[in-house]
N, C-alpha and C positions, 0 to 999 in steps of 0.2 A: 582236366583242362580248364584254364581260367574262364573261358567262355561259358561253360556249363556250371561253374561254381557260381557265377553272377546270375545266369539265367538257366536254371535246370529245366528239363522238359516238363511241360505241363501234364496234366492227367491224360489228355487225349493223345499227345504226342507219345507219352510213355507207353500207352496202351498199344499204339501202332508199332513202336520199336520192339516191345516185348511179345507182340502177338505171336501165337504158335506157328511155326513154319509149316505145319501140316494142313492148316485151314487157309484157303484163299482169302486174300485181304483187299478190299476196295476202299481207298481213302479218297473222300471228297474234301478237297483242301481249298478253303477260301483264300483270298488274296492276303499276302503278308503273314500267312500262318506257319511258316517254317516247313514247308513240305520237302524242300531239298535237304534240310537238316535231318528230317525224319528218314528219308530215304537212305541217306548215307549212314546214319546210325543204325538203321535196321540191317543194312548190308554188312556193316562192321560187326554187329552182334552175331550175325550167322557165322562169321569167321572166328571171332574170339570167344564166343560162348557155345555156339553149336559145334565148332571144331571143323568147319568146312574150309576149303581152300578158295582164295580169291578167284582163281581161274575157273571155278565151278559156278560162279555167279555172274549173271548177265544183267546189265542195267542199261536201258535205252532211254533216250530223251529226244526232244523234237528238234532243237537247234544246236549248231556247233558251239555257240557261246554257252548255252546251258550244259552241253556235254563237257566242255573245258572246266566249267566251274564245279561240276559234279566230280570229275576226276581230281581236280586240285584238292577238294575237301577230302575225298577218300584217301589220298596219299598223305595229306598233312595230318589228318586226325589218326589215320591207321598207323603211321610211324610213331606218333606219340603214344598211342596205346601199346605198340610193341615195346618201346623203350620203357614205359611204366611197368609192364609186366615182367620184363627182364629184371628190372631193379627191385620189383616188389612181387615176387611169384606168390601165387595163392598157397595157403596153408590148409591141410598138408600138401606139400608139393608132390605131384606124381612123377614117376620115373619117365624120363624123356621129355619132360616139359620144356627145358631149354632148347632141345633139338627141334621140338615142334614149333616153338616160337621162331627160331631161326629159319625154319623151312617156309614161313609165310612171306610171300613176295607181293607186297601191296600193289605193285605195278601191274599185276596180272589179272585184276578185275577186267572183265570184258565190258567195256563201257564205249558209249558214243551214240551217235544218231543211228537209226536203224539202217540208213543207207551205208554209213561208213562201216558198220559191222558186217552187213551183207558182202561188201566189197572185200574186206579183209579176209572173211571166211572163204569166199569163192576163189580167193588167191591162194590161201594157205592150205585148204582142204580140197583141192582139185585133184582129179586123176592125172597120172603121169603124161597122158596124151592130150590133156585139155590145156590150152593156152590160158594165160592170166587174162581176166577181163579188162577191156579198154574202156574206161568210163568217159563218156562223151557228155559234155555240158552245154547248156544254153544254146547260143547261136550256131554251134557246130552241128548239133542235132537238127536245128531248123534248116541249116544249109543242106544236110543230107536229105532231109525231108522234102525240101523243094526239088532238088536235083534228081533224086532217085525215086520219088513217090509222087509228088504233086504234078510235075511237068509230064512224066511219062503217062500218067493217067488223065491228062488233059483237064486238070482242075482249074487252070487259069482261064478257060473259055467254056465252062460248063454252066449253062443258064439254069439247069435244074438244081445243081448244087448251090448256085447263088441264092435261089428262092428258099432252099432249105436253111442255109446258114443265116438268113435274115432273122430268124427267130432267136439267134444267139449273138447277134451283134449289139453294140452299144446303142445304136439308133433304132433298131428294130427293122431296118432295111438291109438290102444286100451289102455285103462288105464294101466300105468306101474305096479301098485300095487293096493291093495284093498283100501288103504287110498285114492288114487286118484279117484277110483270109487265111494267111499262114497261121496266125495266132489262134483263130477259132479251130482250124483243122488240128493243130498241135493239141489243143485242149481236148478235142475229141479222142485223138489217139491215145493220150495219157488216160482219159477216162475209161477207154476200153480195157485198159490194163488194171487201173486202180479199182474199178467197180466190178471186175471179173465179168465183163459183158459176153453174152452168148452171141457171137457175130453172125452165125448162121441165121438165127431167128431175126436178128436186128436188120440184116440186109434183105430179108425176104418178106417183111411186113410193113404195112402202113402206106400212107398216101405219097411218101417221098422215096419210093423204092429205088429209083435211079440214083438219087443222091446218096442214099445209104450204101448201095453197092459201090459207088465211087469211093466213098470213105473207107469201106471195108477193103477195097482193092488197094488203096493208098496204104493202109495199115500193113497189108500183106507184103507190098513191095518195100516198104521201109523196114519191116522186120527182116526180110530176106537179105537186104544189103547190110544191115547191122550185124546179123548172124554170120555173114560171110567173113567179116573181119574180127569176130568176137567182140564187137562194139556193143555197148549198153548205155542207154540213158538211165536216169534214176528209176523210172518206172519199170523198164525191163530188167534192171539189176534186181529189184525186189521180186519180180516174177520169176526170174531164173533161180533165185535163192529158194523161193517156195517150191518150184519144181524139183530142185535137188533134194529138198527136205522130204517131199512126198515120195521121191524115188529111193529114199533112204541112202543117198550118196554122201550124207554129211554125218554119218554116225559117229565119226571120231569126234565131232563137235557135240552132238546130242547125247551121246553116252556119258559125257563128262559134266552135263549141267545138272545142278541141284537147286538152283533158284533163278527165277526170272522176275525182274523188277522193271516196270514200265512207267515212265514219267509222262506227263501231258497226254494221257490217253484220250482225252476228249478230242484231240486233233488226229486221231487214228483213222485210216481209210480202210475199206473192206479188204484189200489185199494185205495190208499190214496186219489186220486182225486175223486173217487166216494164217499168216506166218506164226503169230503167237499161239493160236490154237493148235497148229500142227506140232509145234515144239512141245506143247503141254500134252498132246496125244501120245507122243513117242517117249516122253520122259515122265518121271514122278516129280517134277520140279515144283518147288514152293512158289506160289504166285502172289505178287503184290502189284496192284495198279494204282496210280495216283493221278488225279486230274480234278478239273472243276468245270462242269458243263456250262457254267455261267461265263467262262472265259474261252470258249471255243471260237476261233477266229478264221480258221483256214478251210472253210467249206469250198472256196474257189479253187483250192488245190486237191479237192477230193475228200477232205476230212468229213467225217460223218459223225456228228455229236450224238446221234441216237445210239451208236455202238456203246458209248460210255453210259448214256441214260439207261439203257435196258441191258447192262452188262450181266446182271445176275441171271436173267433168263437165257441169254445168249451163251453163257459159260456152261450151264446146265445142258443146253441143247447140243453144243459142240464137243464138250468134254465131260461126259457123264461120269457117274461113279466117283465124283470128288465130294469131299465135305462141303456143306452148305457155305456159301460165301458170307464173310463177315464184313459189315459195312461200318465205317468209322468216319466221323466228321472232324475236320480241324477248323475251328471257327475263331480262335483267338488271334487277333491281328496284332502284330508287333511293329508294323510299319507306320501307320497313320495315326493322327490325332482323332479324338472322338467326334468332332464335327464332320470330318471327312468320312469316317466310317459310317456315321448316321446317314450321310448324304447318299453314298453308294448303296447302303442297305435299302433305303427308301426307293432309290432308282430301280434296282432290280426287281422290286416288288410292285412297282407302280402300275404296270400293265397286267390286268387280270388274265388277259388271254395268253400271256407268255408263260404262266405258271405251269401249265401242262407239259411244256417243253422241257422242263427241268427234271433232274433226278427226282424220283418219288420215294419218300417225301423229300421235298426240297431241303437244302441244308439250312439249318437255323440261322438267324441273324448273326452277322459277324460281331464279335465283341472286341472293342478297342482296349488294348492293354497299355498304351501309352498315355502319359499325362497330357492334358490339353495345354495349348500355348496361348489361349485366348483369342485366337483367329478363327472367325467363322469361314465358311466357303465364300469366295469373293466373286464378283462379276465386273467386267469392264466392257460396257457396250456404249458405242459412240454413233454419231450421226452418219459417218462414212468411214471407209476403210483407212483413208489417209489420217484422219484424226486418231483412229485406233492405233495405227502403227506409231505415230508420234507419242501418244500418252503411254503405250506400252513400253516403248523405249525409255521414256522418263522414269517409269516405275522401276525397270530393271537397273537403270543407272543409280537411282536413289538407294536401292537396296544393296548393290554390289560395289559402287564406287563413291556414293555420296553419304549423307548423314543418316540414311535410312528412310523409310516410308511409314508415316504415322497412319494407323488404321483406326478410325473412330467407330468403335463397336457399339456405342450407346451406353457402354459401362466405362470401364477404364481404357484409355487409348492404348494401343499396342503398336510398338515400333518394329518393323521388319527391317533387319539389318544383316549384312554378311556375317557369317561365322568368323570370328577372329582367329580361328585356327587354320585358316586358309580357304575360307569359302570364296567362291568366284562365280562367274557367269555359267560355268558348267554345272553348277548346282541347280540350275533351272533348265526347263525344257518347254518347247512349244510342241504339242501334239495336235495333229490334224488328220482328217480323213485322207488328205493328199498333201504332199509337200511341194507340189509343182509351184515354181515361182511366177509362172505365167499361165493365164487361162489359154484355152484352145484359140488358135488363130484362124480367122475367117477371111479368105481372099487376101488382099494387099494390106489390110488393116494391121497395125501393130498390135500384138497380143496384150491383153490387159494384165497389168501387174497385180499379183495377188499378195496376200499378207506376208508370206515368207520373203518375197522379193522386197517389199516396202520395208520390212524389218531389217533385212540385210543392208539396204541403203541407209536407212535412218541410223543404225548402229554404227556404220562405217563413218558417219558424218560426226560423231562424237569426238572429243578430244580428252584423252587419246581415243582412237578408234577401236571399236570392238568388232571382231570377226565372228561369223557364224560357221557352223559345221552342218551343211545340208547338201551332200554330194549328189542326192537324188533329186534335188530342186529343178534341174534341167536335163534334157537328154544329153548324153555325152557328145553327141554330134554337134550340139549347139554351144558348147563351152569354148570360149575364144582360145584359150591356151592349147586345147586339144585340137582345135582347127589349125592352129599354127603348126603343131607337131605333124598331124595327118597331111596337111597340105605340103609341108616340107618333104615328107616321105614321098608323096606323089611326085613332087618336082624333081626329086633325086632319081627315082626309078624310071620315070616317064616324062622327061622335061617338057616336051611340047604337047603332051596329051594325045599323041598320035595312037598309041596302043589302047589307051582308054577308049578312044572313039571306035575301036574295032569290037568292043565287048558289048553284047546284047544286055543292057541293064534298063531297068524301069526308069522312068523320068525323074522320080524323087531321088534315088541315089546319085544319078548323073548330075543333078542340080547341086547336091551337097559336095560332091567331089570337086566341082568347079568353084563352089564357095570356099572350100578349104584352100584350093590353090591360090585364089585371090587373097585370102587372109594370110597365107604364108608369104606371098610376095610383098604385101604391105609390111609385114613384120620384118622381113629380111632387109627391106629398104631402110628401116630405122637403125640398121647396123648395131644389133644388140651385142652386149659383151658376152663372152670374151672375143676381142678382135685380134688377139695375138696368140699364136702365129698366124691364124687364119680367121677370116670373118665367116659368118654363116653363109653369105652369098658366095663366097669363094668355095666353101665346102660343097654347096649344092651344085655349082658349076662343075667342080671336079668329079662329082658323082654322075652328072648328066653326061660327061665325056668319058667316064670310067678311066679317069687319069689320076694316079696316086699323087697326093700332095707331099709325099716324102720322097726325096731323090733316091734313085737306085732301088725303088721298090716297085714290084709288079702288082697289077690288080689281081686279086685272088679269083680263082675260078668259080667259087661260090661265096657269096656274102650273105650271112644270116640277117634277115630283116630285123630280128630282135636287136642285133648289134647296132644296126643303123639307127633304130629307135633310141637306144640308150646314148648313142653319140649326139644325136640332135638335142636331147634335153640339156646338153651343156649350155645351150643358148636359151633354154626356157626353164629357169630355176624354180618357177612355181611348182612344176611337175615333180621336182626333186625334193623340195624343201617344205612345201605347204601340205598340211594334212589332206585337204580336199584334192589337191593336185596329185598327191601320192595315190589316192583312190582312183583318180582318172588314169594315171599312168598304169596302175595294176590292171585296169580293164583293158586298156590297149595291148599291153604285153601279154595278157592272158589270151586275148583274141589271136595274137600272133602265134603263141605257143600251141593253142588248142588247134589252130588250123594245120599245124605241122602234122597232126594225126591223120588228116584225110586229104589235104592239098597235094596235088601230084609233085610239086617241087619242095614240099616240106618247109615252106615259108623261107626259102632261100632264093636269092637273085643270082641267076647263072650268068657268067661272063664267057662269051664264045663267038659273038657276031654271027649267031645262027638262030635257027627257029627256037632253040631251047631258052635263049636269053630272052626273046620276045614272049615266049609262052610263060616263063617264070614270072615276068612282070605282070602279065595278064592274070595269072593265078593269083598273085598277091592282091591285085585289085579286086578281082572277083571274089576271092575267098576270105579276105580279111578286111579291106577298106570298105567294100560295098555293103557288108552286113552291118558295119558300124553306121554307115549313112542310111541304112534301112531302119535303124533304131532297134536292132535285135540284140545288141550287146549291152548288158546291164552292168552297173557298177556294183561292187560288193564292199560296202562300207565296213563290214565286220573285220577286214584286214587291219583296221585301226583299233587295237584293243583299248587303247587309252587315247582320248582326244584331250588336247591342251585345255586345262581348266579355264583358261581365259576366254574360250570360245563359247558362244551360245548355241546349243544344239537345237535343231528342228527335225522332228521325226514324225513318221506316220504312227498311227496307234499300233499297227502291226509290229513295227520295228521296236516299239517300247515294250512289247509283251515280255514279261520276266524281269524288267528293269524297275528301278525306283529312283526318285529324285526328291530333294527337299522341297522344291517349288515346281509344280506342274501347271502349265498354262494350256487349257484345251480350247482350241479354236472351234467353237460349235456353230458359228453363224456369221463369218466374215464375208462369205460369198453370197449371202441370201438377202436381197433387197426387194425381191418380188417372188410371187409364187410361180416360178417358171417350171413347166413340165420336165425340162431337161435335168434339173437338179434334184427332183423329188426322190430319186433312188438313193441319194445320199442322206436324206433327212426324214421323209415321210412317204414310203413307196405307194404308188397307185397301182402297181402290178408287179409280178414276179420279176426278179432280175434275170439276166441271161444265164446265171449260175443255176438258178432254180428251174428255169426253162429246160436246161440241158439234163438236169437230174430227172425231171419229169418225162422228158423224151426218151431217156434211156431206162426208166424204171421197169418197163415190161420185160427187159432182157437181162435183168440181174436180180439176185436174191435179195439185195439190199433195197431195191426199189419200193416195195410195200411198206417198209419201216420208215423210209423217208417221207412217204406220202400219207402218213398218219396226220401230218399237218400240211396245209395247202402250200402252194409256192409263194403266195403272198404272205402268209403266216411266217414262213421260213425267212422271207426277206426282212420282215420286222424283227424276228428273233435275232438275226445276224447283227442288225443295227444296235438293238439293245445290248447284245453282248459286247459290241465294239465300244460302245461308250462306258459300259461298266468297267472294262479294262482300263480305259483312260482315266476314269474317275478314281480308280484304286491304286494308281502309281504314286501319288505324292506322299511325303513323309509329314511335312509341316504345313504347306499351303497348297490349296487347290483353287485356281481361278478360271472361270469360264469367260471367254471373250467373243465378240461379234459386233455386229451393227444393230442399231435400234429396231429396224422393221421386224425382226424376228421375235422381239419382246412385246410389241405393242398389243394392248388389250384387244381381244377379238380379231387378232391378226389372221390373215388367210395363209401365212407362211407356217404351216405345221412342221414340227421338228421333234423327233423322238428324244433328242438330246436335251430339249428345253421342257420336257415334261408331257408332251403330247402322247396320248395312248392311241393304240391302233384302231380303236373304234371311233376316233375323232374327239374324244373327251379331252379337256385340258385341266392339268393339276396345278396350275399356278394359283396362288392366293390372290385375293382382291387387289387389283393394281392401285398404285398411288401416282397421281399426276401422269398417267400414261405409261408408267413403268411398273413392271411386276417386282415386288421385293423379295419374292420367295420362289423356290423351285422344287417341284416334286412333293406333294402333300404339305407338310408343315416345317420342312427344313430350310432355314434361311439362306439366302444368297445376298450377301452384302454388296451392294453396287458401289464401286469407287470411281 
């Protein structure tokens, strides 16, 4: 293949690809080191060299996007190898070689996220009497949790539970509202499953026995309802899969497995580890795991990086009588320039206390294989956030629309300018701890605009204007076009709000439902196109009266709410034509479709002038619109595989995991103008986060607890921040720029920040500052301020 003719595997990659299938292999793969290529080539070698069939090889990875990329490479490269071997059979050619090649179906590799593989196998390998699992996502699971577990167990008015949950809230006090309480309870129920918690001991021990008993009872009620309809959330899906494995009810699957390859193992949780170990215990499968402990980001979802760090000992403990594990490091970086590689190398080794949290021995320093472009790591820090947004906008314009930006490096000037082969704003990205466009709102004050919002506004004011792609920047309930859609739906199905008033809803969703109605009324009054043959106002009035707008047509006995939704977007083209709008529309339509799996009227509006018509409207409000108003419905930006290159993307660092961009701008300090206790968890923790508190609270009741507690909760909080910014700093190909406001850089500042070189012991690793500004970050690696 031309790709490998230009860049053949290096010595470490080749060793991983050719490693014996009889000996377990652990690959610690640094950023940009080609781990996906190695994983794919190793799987293909097992087929075309070892002679195994693709359906005998299981490959799991962490995200759907990574799974799609993995599968695409398997198919593309596998088909090329097949074609090459057909045309150039090995000599001497063995009998039946052609038939063997023809029998290989590259599409039959078992690939995907572990969740998707579990769902598929529980569907295809179930007993004749077992129904197919019904996968429940997101807000539907929370709706079931509230209605069938939290309310029946009096969670909403249990002071003992409130006192217990205070230790796991953002503020350290009792949950501020019922929505926050739902979120913490949901996290507990997921943790019970992911961490394999012994609930009998959990609810009978400690100072919070009443609260723990309440949560255990909620878990039992939730499980009972889910099991009755064979419903499963992602945690229960994996638990059911493990139970079926242990009961040996999936032997049609396990009997066929010859190889198990696991990507992103550093983000595995204890339940998932147990699935992998059970598969290995029941098979003689070849094992390969790939990961990087320095890039573990998902502890808040139950991921336990210690499983990867101590994998060698854990494999011996759970799957004895296997050959000793072979450890291989991939350290050649093909993504980034030497200054960027030197920068993140130094950063990950900056804090001495972090080193024991890494695989032992830690992977060697990453080695840059790209040539330099003369650009050092850049920094843009301004007096205030408005100046920062303005100057960052000008920088992006100069690079992608203007004559280029000249960088005076102290040697020869370097000009940053768009790639003439189609470079555009989509070649850059702003990464941040959070992409919220507004800070939290307090009372009646307008929320403060954050850097993502100021950038959106500033870029829109250019001529021609530049759009951003940041669908997570605001809660979906606050997006004006979404409010127009949802308010129009409300006005159609319950014109005067009489039925809404009969539903017991909390004050916050009630307030938002009314806001949406008002926004929809204002929008309809503008008479948006199309107005022929009917205006939006005409359509809404026809719906309120259940009167067809077409002569000689009768109103149907059932009208799917999804159909109403798609009719209304005729007047809201942004939801149809704009990439961010499409993400919002998908979230709303997914909420409607998911509600059909549990709502009594299956997301339909009944016509009958009877109680069923009223009840169907109330069900739509209660089960679909109210959860959106509660902010329990999330957007899924992954539905947009390709964002228009003319848009400037803004992402969280978690979203950027596995991605790369020519220019990466990391917001390290735009929010920090003073040493406020409320923001320390994002920059320099002074205590364990709620995630670590929950891990420590559950530690006595699960096997993984002691392993996690080899480091304190505060140490683990620092570990997570270090890993977060390591991922951010290793995303760029050509340019890395750190941005923020000046107070975070001032000499002897009290605003400590891991991202700017502070160590967990309070030491600072900046070089001697010049004129109140530090010219370097992390040991001796320069940060050129522009």
